[in-house]
N, C-alpha and C positions, 0 to 999 in steps of 0.2 A: 564565518561568518552566515546564519538564514538572517536573509530577510520578512519585512513581514508577510509578505508571497509565500515563503520555503516553507514546506510542511514536511513531518514526519509521516513518512509510509511503509504501511508493514506491507510487505507483496509475499505472496505461498509462494513455493516451487511449483509439483508437481499438481498439472491440469491449468495453471496460470504462468510460469514461464515456457514450464514443455508441456508436448502431450502426457497422458498418464499411461506410466510405464511401468510404474513403481516394485522391482529396488531397483530396477534400469532407468538410465535417465531417457526419458522420453523426449521423440521430435520437439526443436519451437514452436514455441505459438507463434506466427505469424505477429510482426512486426514488436514479439515480446524486449530485445535486446534494443534495437530503436529507439524505443519507444522509454527504457530503465536509460537509459543514455543521456538521453536531451532532459531529464527529471534531473538525474543525477546535474547536470551543465544546469539546471534552472536554481541550483542552489539546494534541492528539497535530500532529507536526507532517508536513507533509501537503509529500512531491515526488511534481510530476507529472513521471513517466519513459516518455517513450515514442519514438521511435523517427525520428517528427519532428524536420523542422531549418527554418531558415530563415523563410521565409514564411508556410509552412504551422504550425509551430513559435509562431510570430506568432499567428497562428487559434485556435490551440487553447487558446493560455494568455489570448484577447482574450475567445474564447468563453464557457471559462470565468470570465472575472471578471465578464460581462454574466448570467451565472447566479449571483451572487455568492459562488464558491468563489476564493479568490487564495491559491499555495501560496507555501508554504514559500521552496520552491525546485524552480526547472528545472534537469531531468539534468544537477546537480550535489548535491551531498552540503548544501552549504550556499551560499545564494549568491554571497559572493565570492570563492568558488572558480573557479578558474584554470584550463583544463584542454584539450585538443586534442581537439573534438568530433568531431575525426577517425574517433578511436578508442574504439570498444567496449569500456565496462567495465559493473561491478557496482559499484549503488551502494550504500552501509553503510546499512539499512533494518533494523527491522527484523518488519516485511510489508511482503511484494508484495503488490499486490490486481490481477490481471493475467487474461486470455480464455486466456492462452494455458497457464495451467495444469494440472497430468496433469487432464484430465476436464473440460474447460475453466472456462470463466466462472460462481460457484457465485449472481451476484443480487445486488444490490446488501442488498436485506433479510436470504440468509444471511448474509453483507460483516458488516455490522451485530450478528446474532445470535451468532455464533461471535467480535465481538469486546466486544462490548456485551451475553451473554446477557441480557435480562428488564429492559435499560436500567440495569445495577448498571455497577461500575465494570471498567477495563479487566479479561477475565480469560481470554486466549486461549491453547488448551492446544495444544500442538505434537504432534502428532501419533506422533514421534518425537523426544524430548526431546535423544537422545543425542544425534544426532545435528548440535542446532545448538551454534553453540560459545559460546555464554552462558549454557549451561547449566551448575548447578550441581550440577558431579559429586557433593559431599562426599558423599551418602544412600543411595549407590551407583546402580546398576543399575537398568533397570526390568525386564529379566529375572532379575536377580540375583532384587531383590526377591517379583516371580513367582513364583521356583522357588524358591524360600527360600533362599538362598545367597547368601552377602555375602565 
């Protein structure tokens, strides 16, 4: 059971958990498995979200298992979900950890600090909360607060 601080986190494989070497599996990114294990311990649902499919996907999932990380789901919102995997789509996740972010992958140490500063409870702050669909707008917009308008 997830508490209010637990989130669904979609995590890419190549360039995020491991260095780019597709179709081979690259070297582990520094602190990748340690961070993923701790996020799991904290109750977050981890989804492996990758372009890999078929035997290459199976190899990635097995590699993660051998390193102590099992995902809640793989390229799906939940384990039982059935969908046409030939059609790309976005997952329903609270956070996406991917090397294709603007500015590139920030590194697992920074991911941890962004989500659990000083080891505390989940405390992710959106840079643009108004753009996030789950944002509670009852408090007025950031710009309105900033410029003293309601």
